[in-house]
N, C-alpha and C positions, 0 to 999 in steps of 0.2 A: 682430850677433854670433849665432853658432849655439850654442844652449844644449845642455848635456850633462846626463845624470842625475848626481845627487850620488854621490860615491865610496861604493861599498859598497851602493848602492841600484840594483838592476838592473831593467830592463824584462823582462817575460815576453811574448814575441811570439807571434802566433797558432799557429805550428807547434809551439812548445814548450808552449803552453797546453793543447793536446790531451792531453799527458801529465799535466798538473796536473788537468784535468777528470776523467780516469780515476782518478787517485790519490784525489782528494777523494771521488768516488763510492764507491770501495772502502772508504775509512775510514768513511763514513757507513753503508754496508751492514753492515760487521762490528759497528760500535757498536750498531746497532739490533738485530742478532741477540742481543746481550747486554742489550737493553732500556736502553741509555743514551740520554739525550735531549740535544739540542744546546743549548748556551748560548753567547751572543755578548757577552762583556764589552767595554767600550770600550778604545780604544788608549791613552788617556791616563788616568793615575791620580795621586792624591796621592803624592808621593815617599815619605812616611813609611810608606805601605803596604808598599813594597819594603824600605826600610831596616829596618823592624821585622820583617817577615815573612821575607824572604830572609836577613837578617843584615847588620848595619852593617859587619862586618869581612870580608865576602865580596868576592871579586874583582869580581863583577858590580856590586855597589853602590859599591865603591871606585873602580873604573876604567872601567866599561863602560856606565853608564846615560846616556841622553840626558835630561838634567834642565834645566829652564828655569823662570823665574818667569813667571806670567801677568800681566795688566795690573793686577791687585790685589796683586801681590807674593807670591802663593801659589806654593810650589814644586811643580811638576808634572813627571811623567816619562812618556816613551813606554815602554810596558810591555816589560820584558826577558824576561818569562815570564808564564804565564797562571794558574798555580795560585793565587797570592795574589789575583789578580783574581776568580777563580771563588769562592774562599772569602769574599772581601769581599761579593760579590753574594749568596751564600748567607746571610750574616748580615744584610745590609742589607734584604733583601726578605722577611725573616721566615720563611725556610724552616726555621729551627731549631725553630720552634714549630708551623708549619702541617703540615709533613711532614719531619721531621729526617733521614730516610734518602733520599738523592738519588744517582742515578747519572747523571753528566753527561759530555758530551764537547764538544770545541771544535776549531776549525780556524781559523788566522789568522796575520797577521804579528806579529812581535816585533822589537825593536830593541836592538842592543848595539853600542857603539863599540869594535870590535876590528878587528884587521888582516884585511882581506878576503883570502880564499884560496879554492881550489877547494872547492865545497860549503859555503862559509860566507860570508855577507854581513852587512852592518850592518843591513839589513832582511832578515829571514829568516822562514821560515814554520814553524810547529809545529802538530802535532795532539796531542791528549792526552785522557785520561779522568780523571775524579775521582769516586770513590765515597765519599760522606761519610755518617757516622752509625753505623758499626759497627766494633767491635774484632775481630770474628770472623776468625780466620786464613783461613777459606774465601773471604773477600772479597779478601784479598791474592792468593790463588791464582786467583780469577776474573779479576782485573785482569791478572795475568801471562798467563793463558790467552787473554784477549782480544788482548794484544800478539802472542802467538805465532800466533794464528789470522790476524791481519792480515798478518803477514809470510808466512805460508803462502799466503794468498790472492793475494799479490803475486808469489809464485813465488821468494822470496828463499831462497837456499841457504846451507849452512854455518852454520846458526844455533847459537849457544851462549848459555846463560843463566848469568850470574854472579850469585850470591846471597850475602847477608850479613844480619846483624842488628846494628844499632848500639845497640839497647836504648833505654831511657827516659832522661829527663833526669838521674835519679840515676846511672844507668849511665854517661852521658856524662861526668859529673864524675870518676868513678873512672877511666875510660879516659883522660881528658885528663891526669890526674896520672901515670898509667903511661907515657903517651907522652912527657910532659915529662922524666920520669926517664930514659927510653931515649935521647931525642935530646940531652939536656943535654951530654954529652961531645963531641958532633959538630956542634952547631949553628953554630959558627964557620966550619965548612967547607961549610956548605950555602948554597943560593941566598938572595938578599935576601928574596924572597917568603916562603920557609920560615922565615927568621929572624923576620919579622914575624908569621907564623902561629903560631910557637912561643908567643908571649905571648897573641895574640888567641884562637886556637882551633887547637890542635895536630892535631885531626882533619883539617884542611885540608891538612896536610903529606902525608898519605897519597895525596892526589889530585894531587901535584906530578908533572910530566912531565919536569923537568930531570934530565939524566943524572947530574949530580954528586950528586944527592940519592938516587938509586935504591939504592945499596948500604946506606944507613942505613935506608931504608924497608923493604927486603927482609926484614930480621930484626927489625922492630918487633913488639911484641905485637899480637895480633889482638883485635878488639872482642868476639868471642864468649867470650873468657876473662873478661870483666868484666860479663856479663849477670846481672841479678837472676833469681830463680826464675821469676817471671811471664813475663819476656821470653824466658828460655831455653825455657820450655814453649811459648810462642807460636811461636818459631822452629822448634822440633821439629815442631809440628803443621803449619806451612807446608810443611816438607820432606816430611812424611808424605803430605799431600794432593797435592803435586806428583808424588811417586812413584806415587800411586794413579792419577793422570791420565796417567802415562807421559811427563811433561815432564822431560827430562834437565836437570840443572843442575850447576854446580861451585860449592862454597862457597869464597868468597874473603874471608877474615877481615880483609883490608885495604880492601875495597871501601867507599867512602863516596860521598856525593853532594855537589855543590858548594854547596848551600844549607843554612842552619842549621835549617830547620824539620823536617828528616827525623828520624824515630824508628823504632825497631824494624826491620822488613823494608826492605832496599834491594836493588835489582837493576838489572842492565843486560842488554840483549839485543844481541848482536853478530853480525856476519856476515862471513864471509871474502870475500864479494862486494864489500865496501867497502875492502879492502886496509888501508892504514895507519890510515885513519880508520874503524875497524871498528864503532864504536858506532852502533847503529840507534836506540835509545831507552833511557831510564832512568827510574827512579821509585822509589817506596817509600811508607812510611807517614809521615803528618804529624799525629800525634795531639794535638799542642799548638797547631797553627796557628790553628784557629778561635778558641780562647781568647785567643791572642796578639793577634788583631786585633779583639777586642771582643765575641766571641760566647761562648756557654756552652761548657763542657768537652765537646768533640765530636771523635771520632777521624775520620781519613780516610786514604785510600790512592789513589794514582794513578800515572800516568806521562806523559811527554811525549817526542815524537820529532821530529827535523828532517825536513822534507819535501824540501829541496833534495838531501839525500844520497840519498833514495829515487829522486828524479828522475834523478840521475846514474847510478844503477844501471840503471834502466829504459832510459835512452838508450844507455849503454855496452853493454848486452846487445842493443841494437837491437830492443828490445821493440816490437812492432807495436801502435800505438794504432788506435782505430777510424778508418777512412778517412773523410775529410771529403767527404761527398757531398750533393747536393741531389736532390730528387725531379724537378724540372722546370725547364728553362731556356727562356725565351721569347725567340726571335729576332725583333726588330722592324725593319720596313722602312717608313719614312715616318711622318708624324704620326698617321695613322689607326691604323697598327699599334701605335704607342706608346700611344695612348689606350686601345685595346682591351687591351693587355698590362697596363696599370696596373689596369684594372677587373677583369680575370681574376685577376691575381696577388693582389689584395686579397681576393677571394672565396675563392680556393683556400687561401690562408694561414689564413683563418678556419676552414677545414675540416680543417686540420692538415697540409697539404702544405708542404714547404720549396720556395720558388720564388724565382728571381732573373731579372733581365733587364738589358739594356744601358741605361745612362743617359748615354752619351757620343756617341751618333750614329755609332757605328763601322760599318764595312763588314760585309757578310754573312760574309765569311771570318774576320774578327777575332772576330765574335760566336760563330762555330762553335768557334774556338780557345778562347774563354773557357768555353763549355759543356763542352768536353773537359777543360779544366783543373779545373773544378769537379766532374768525374766525374758530371755530370747523368745521371740514369737515363732521362729522357725529354726530348724536344725538340719544340717547337711553333713554327713560323714564322708570324708575323702581319704581313700587309701590307694593301694596299688591297683586294685580292680577298677576303681572309679577313674583313676588316671589313664588306664588302658582303654576302657570302654567309652570314656567321655560321657557317662551317664551316672546319675545318682538318685537317691531317694530323699526328697524334700519332706521333712516331717513338720506338721503344724503342732506346736507344743501343747496348746490348750485342748485340742480335740484328739491328738494322737494319730490323726490321719496322715498317711504317707502317699506321696505322688512321685512317680518317676519323671525326672526332668533331664534334658540335655544340659551338660555342664558348660553353659555359656551365659554371660551376663544378660544377654538379650532374652534368652529363654526363661531364666530365673525371674527376671523382672516381670514377665507375664503372669507369674504366680503370686507375686508379693506386692501389695500396695504399701509404699513407704509410710512410716510413722511421720506425723507432722512434726516439724522442728519445734 
């Protein structure tokens, strides 16, 4: 039988992988500009990390996690997001005492059991940053600025920043009661998910996309009406600093995030380039999360974004990625030419050249076709004569110019400047 990939788990083939390579390099470049260091948490975590950190009543935990028992009966989960994993690593490895202020970024696959659609798979990829250890509003603004800088570097247009504050835990309680009072007369007419959310966490209702619920959400009270003085001051300072940096934003008092760990600042960056699925990334503060999963009381702020959506934009714009070229293709004729090519290619690769040759005993014409397909910058034909004389003609493919060279790695390197990696 012919096997196929698991539904929602797609292969990234070489032509598309070029886009991914460029995107990952850009993410790393921008993160390093802001002095964020990479962290790579594992794909599998204890299920309780997510049910406790994300929230047992959230859709992700209730409906979308890949959860399974291991051979000892422990409940494990393929990570649906990375913030809880990063914070777990922060606590587990003693960063809370060694150096409690950490600026970290990650890139990697996540897993959620949801309906596959354009730009969304069951295995998907996210990038994100986490700044842990400070309550300062300027850190919120740095994280937002990093996100904006990344989108600018990628050439994304039509950017819009939606901003809100959902306050601290005490504010959440007051806001939940206000929302329950507002939705109580209408809850019977709302979707089943919102009816469940009404009891579990009515803030989740504000994130509902069902059309029948929108009229009731539109005139719901906003979170900023229920902030304590400290949280209100924090939000005002965030807005002042964004104004100072010239980063435009729109305050959306109904903006919430899908996980329970968020506090105070929440935000989304959107782009008209994505059409209906316009969210590029989202994030906010999670000042209670470190404590929730066993660490000391430590604030944090960050964001995460989906990479598949960015790849779609780059491809739909027919964004040019770096052309796949090699420095040198060795055309081999006979056993002596093949032996010489293996020896030369090994030495040249060690000096930094990208080199390829034929391994299928094909004709001269087919090898030339392969060299052109690879956009080889230079060509060298190796046969019995070249093996005997230890000399060959190095051809520059763009100009057609040929130069006689001694067949040693040292001599060839004098003629070819390697492509940058």
